[in-house]
N, C-alpha and C positions, 0 to 999 in steps of 0.2 A: 374450070367449068363455071359458067355464069348464066343466070336466068335473064332473058331479054325482057325489056319493057313490052307490054301488050301493044300491038299495032292497031287495035280497035277498042272501042268502048266495051268494057266488060259489064254485062247486065247484073242486076242484083241477084237474080236467080243463079247465074253462073258463079258469082262470088260465093254464094252459100254452098254450092256443090263443091267448088274447089276447097273451101274451108273444111267441109265435112270429110272429103277424101284425105286431106292432109292430116286431119285429126285421127282418122281410122288408121292411116299408115303409122302414125306415132304410137298409137295404142298397141298395134300389132308388134312393133319393134320393142315395146315395153314388156311384151310377154314372150319374146324369143330369147332363151338363155344363150350366153356366150359359150361357144364350143370350146371345150378343154378345161373348164373349171366346174366346180360343184358349188351350189348356192350357199352351202354352210362353210365353205373354206375361207380361211383368213379372217381378218377383222375389218368391219365396215368403218374405216376411218372417217368417211364422209357422211356418216349417219346424220349428223347435225345440220348438214347442208342440203339434204335430199329435197326438202320442200322448195327451197330457193332455186335449186338446179332442175327441178321437175324430172328427176332421175329415179331409176328403179334398180335396186341392187342385183347384180349378176346377169343383167340383160343387155341388149344392144343399146339401151338408153342409160348405161352405167354413168356416163359423164353428163347426160342431159344437155341442158342449154348453158352449162358452165363456161365453155370457151366463148360462146357468143356474148354472154353477159359480161364476162371479164374484158373481152376485146372492146365492147361498147363503152365500158367504164373507163378503160385506158384512154380511148380516143376522146371521150367527153371531158376527162380531166385535162388532157393536153390542150384541147380547144378552149376550155374555160379558163385555164391558167395562162392563156395567150402564148404558149410555147409553140403552137402552130396557128397560122392564120388561114381560116377557111371562110369563104363566102358561100353560104348555103343557097343563095339566090343564083349563083353561077353553076350551070349544069356540069361544067368541067370540074370545078372544085368539089361539087357534091359527089361526082362519080369517083374522084380520087379519094375522097374521105371514106366512102362506103367500100371501095376496093381495098384500101389499106386495112380497114377494120376486118374485112373478110380474110385477108392474108394473115393477120394477127390471130384470128380465131382458128384458122387451120394450123398455124404454128403451135398454138396452145393445145390443140387436140393431140398433136403428135407428142408434145412434151408431157402432157398429163397421162397419156397412154403408157409411155415409158415409165413414168413415176409410179403408176398403179401396179405395173408388173414387177418392177424392181423393188418397190416398197413393201411387197408382201400383202397387198390388199386382196389378192386371190389365193393366198396361201403359198405353199411351196410348189413351184412349177418345175417339173423334173428335167425336161429337155429344152434345148435352145429352139428347136423346130416348133414346139408347142407355144413357146413365148412369142415367136414370130407370127404364128396363126392367130393368137389372141390379139396381138398388136394390130394386125391387118384388120381384124373384125372391128376393133374399137375405132380405128382411123376412118374406115369406110362408113361406119355408123355415124360418126361425128360429122363427116362430110355430108351425108344424107340429111341430117338434122339441120345443118347450116343451109342447105338448098331448100328444104321445106320452109324454113323461116323466110328465105329470100323470095320464094314464090308469093307469100302473103305480102311482104314488104313492097314488092313491085306492083301491087295492085290487082293481082288475080283473085285474091280472097279478101277477107275482112280482118282487120287488126294486124297483129304480128304473131309469129310463131312462139316467141318467148311468152307473151301473155296467154296465148291459147293453151300451151302445154302446162304452164303453172296452174292455171285455173282447172284444167282437166285433172291434174294430179291431186289437187286439194279436194275437188269434187269426188274423185274416186275414194280418197281416204274417208270422207264424210259418209259416202254411201256404204262403204265396207263396214265402218264402225256402227252404222245404223241397221243394216239389213243382213249382215253375215250370219249364216246358219251354223258355221263351224263352232263346236264346243271348245272353249279355251280354259275354263276354270271351274273348280268345284266350289259351289257356294251353297251352304246348307247341306242338303242331301242330294242335290242334283248338279250335273254338269250343264251349265247354261251356255247358250250361243253367245258369240262375241258381240253380234249386233244388238245394240241396246233396245231397239224397237221390237225385234224378234224376241229377245229375252223378256221384255215387258209383257208381251201378249202370252208368252208361255207361262210366266208366273201368274198372270191374271186369270188364265183359264185352267191351270193345273194345280195351283196351290190354294189352300184354304185360307182366306183372308180374315176370317172372323175369330175374335178372341175366345168365344165359348166353344171352340172346336175341340173334338176329342183328340186331335193331333197334338202331341206335346211340343212345347216351345223348342226350337232349335232343329227339329226334324225337317221343316220346310221353311222357305223364306217368303217374305211378303214384298209388296211393292216398295215399301220404305227401304228395304235392304238393297234395292237396285240404284239408289241415289249415288252411292259411292261403292264401287266394286273393287275387287282385288285382282291381282295378276295382270295388271295393265289393261283390263277390259274397260271399255267406256261405260259410264253410268248415266242415269237420268239427269244428274247435275250437269254433266258435260253436254248433254243434248240441249238442255235449257240454256246453258252458257253460250253454246254455238248460235242459237237463235237470237239471243240478246245481243251478242257481239255483231252479228250480221245486221240487225236492225239499227244498232247504235252507229256503226260505221256509215250506213246509208244516211242516217239523220245528220251526223256531224259533217258529212261531205256536202250537204245542202246549205250549210251555214257559211256566209261570206260577208266581206266588207266591200262596198261599192264606192269607187272614187268617181264623182261626176266629171264628165269631159265635154268639151265643145270643140267643133271643128273651126280652125282658125280662119278658113276662107268663107264659111257660111255661119253667120251668127245664130241662125234658127236651128241648126243641127245640134242635137245633144245625144250623148252616149254615156256609157259607164264602163269603168275598168274594174272587173270583179276580182277580188282576192279571197280565196277560200280560207276557211279556218285551218284546214289541213293544207297549209301553203306549199309545203314540200312533199305532200302526199305521204307515201309509205317509205320513201327513200331512207330516212334516218333509221328506221327499224331494220330495213334490209341490210344496210351497211353495218349496223351494230351486230346483227346476227351473223353476218359473214365474218366479221372480225372475231367474234367469239368462237365460231366454228373452226377457223384456222388455228386459233390458240389451242383448242381441244384436239385438233388433228395432230399438231406437233407434240402435244402432251402425251397422247396415246403412243406415238412412236417412241418417245423417250421411256415411257413406262414399260414398253415391251423389251427394252434393253436391260431391265433389272435382272432377268434370269441369266443373261450372258455376263453381266457385270454386277454382282451382288454388292460390291463396295460402293456403287453409285446410289444405292437405294435411299440413303438418308437425304442426299441432295435432291434427287428426283422427287421424293415425297413432298418436299417443300413446294415444288412447282405444281405437282398434281399426283394424287394417288387414286388408282382405278380398281374397279372390280367388274366381273362379268355382269352384263345386264340381267335384270330379274326375268324369270320365266314369264312368258306371255307377251313380251315386247317383240315387235315384228322383225328386228334385225339383230345380227350378232355384233354387238358393239360393246365398248367399255364404258362404264358409268363412273364419273368422278365421285369420290367419297371423302376426299381430303385434299389439302394443299390449296394454293392460290387459285387453281383452275376450278375448284369446287365452288368458290364464291361467285364465279361468272357462269355457272351452269344453270340453264333454265329449270325452274321447279317442275317436278314430274307429276304434279297434281296432288290433291288431298289423299287419293288412294295410296300413293307412294309414301306420303308423310305418315299416314295412320297405320301403315304396315309395320308390325313389331320387328320384323327381320331387318328392315331398313333403319329403324330407330336404334337397334343394337349396333349396326354397322357404323353409323355416323355419330352416335352418342346421345340419342334421345330426341323426343318430339320437339323439345324447346329449341335445340340446335337447328333442327330442320326448319322451323318457323323463322328463326333468326337468319338462317341462310336465305330464305325467301325474301325477307324484308331487306337484307343487304343487297341481294341481287336486284330487287326493284329499284333501289336508290341508285346503284351503279348504272343500271340499264337506262334509266331515264336521263341521267347526266350525260351518258354517251350518246343517246339519241338526240339530245339538245345540241351537243357539240357537233355531231355529224350533220345535223340540220343546218346549222350556221355555216359550216364549211361548204356544204352543197349549194347553199344560196350564193356564195361567193364565186364558185367555180362553174356554175351551170347557167349563168345569165339571169338569175332571179334577184340579184341585189338591187337596191334602190336606184343606183346610178344606171344600171342596165335597163330597168323598166322605164326610167325617165328618158333615156335615149330613144327607146322604142316609141314612146308617146310623142316626143318631139319629131321623130322621123315620119310618123304617120300624120303629121300636121294637126295634131290635137293639142289642147291645153286645158288646164283646170280653170273653170270660170272664177273670176274674181282675183286671179293671180297672174303675174307677169309670165309671158311665155318664155321661160328660161329653164334649161336643164337643171341648173343648180337649185332653183326654186322648187321644181317638181320633186327632185331628189330629196330635198329637206322635208317636204310633205309626206312622201312615201316612207321616210325613216320613222315617222310616228307609228306606222302600222306594221311594216314588214318584219323588223326584229322581234316585235311582240308576237306576231303570228307564227314566226319560226319557232320560238320557244314553246308556245302553246301546242303547236303541232307535235314537237318532240315529246312533250309530256303526255299528250292524249294518246298518240300511237303507242308509246311505251306502256302506258297503263292498260290499254286494250289488249296488247300482245301479252303482257304479264298475266292479266286476268284470265285470258283464254288458256294459257299454259297451267296456271295454278289451279283452276277449277276443273281441269281435265276435259277441255273442249274436244270435239270429235276430230279436230286437226290441230296443228300447231298454231299459236297466236299469229306468227308472221304469215303463215299460209292463209289463214282466214282473212287477215287484213288485205293481203294481195288479191285474193280471189274476189272479194267483195268489190274492190276498186275495178278489177278487170271486167267483172260481169256488168257493172254499171256502165263502164266505157263501151262495152260491146252493145249494150241495150241502146245507148245513145247513137252509136255508129249505125246499127241496124235501122233505127228510126230515121236517121238522116238519109241513108241509102234508099230506103223505101219511099220517102217523101220526094227525093231527087228524081227517082225513076218515074213516079207518077206525074210530077210537075218539073220537067227539065229546067225550066227557067229559075228554079229556086236553088240550083247548085251553087251559084256564087254567093247567095245569101247565107247558105248553110256552111260556107267555107270549104267546099269540096272541089 
């Protein structure tokens, strides 16, 4: 099944309607449970990948956009490494490229569905017939998600399904952690709602905040007690961190280096080639988190073999030792508490570190802080390495940009119009920007996780970039519809 290109110009209003309809369909699918399983059965091996995959445990969006992203990554790496030659300016080559990517995505959907069922992600499934029913649901749901993304990609809507679904998932997490009315933890003498904003107003209007009160200390909690909460509940520190990260990413994305250019055929024409401070955007942190998540996935599978093979415990403990996640966390997953995998586990926030139960499990608050510092160093190094690799394989290297400038008949004023010369100039900036990008996105992602932001650090970075891109796209679409002559100028 394939979505055809629109045979007419889609208006801005229609694009908005298509985008909203697709979003509503995805949200509905995210709330339809898979028939034949229970939500609390099995272990959520992909807990650490949920934000990147825009998926929801136990529903039709169990696999989310995983097959689409993986297929796109495979094709991008093949093209960037020159293993396949594709001319994106040729409609036939472009159709072959996107068609192959779609076939790979469907194949991955089938493969992952089988792996989910046979790997015990849904617990013990008793009959073969039930396995087939679950498999069919996952494959059909995966195909629908691929088609939803294709509808947007073909120009019926705005942006892409991948971006839209990720941003929606992160926004949902932030909204839930801000405004949920459900009670999740006992703090002081009360059970407070999970939503930090709701909990804040409940404490503000029901607790006595004055020191000369007749209420004894410890019977009720005050506003200060909400900064860091227990049982995985978001606190005021997390809310403040979320706002700061959001504003910081927007600010950093506006910083750029501009290379002056002139048109070789017209001496009076001048332009600029902008290179953002976040030169490779959020790609390094996405790849780093995906790598970590896959390590944790296989580590959990190995740890689950300890009960069947007690003699393996010593060796498996070196790789990673796990325990059941603390109460109040949203999913049934295993939490690393030892071994090599513990070193690459994202910090669970100050509330996790200051919890005495967790300190006893892993050996004290000092070890927890040491783990966080070690994770930060390793994480930043990996982000920088992945950033440098991505520049080489994705067409962002100095030689690639120099070729693009020469092909567009531009040159840098004051220098000979030569690809080698331009490449040498770009090498002064691109390697430095790549390293700085890896450090900055690594620090921002770590800070969000460590300080207990309302969503994961990776999710916040992704959502801010996506929202900013959508704002720019909507602005361009609206301007192009009001003044059709500006379409070419806006690059549409």
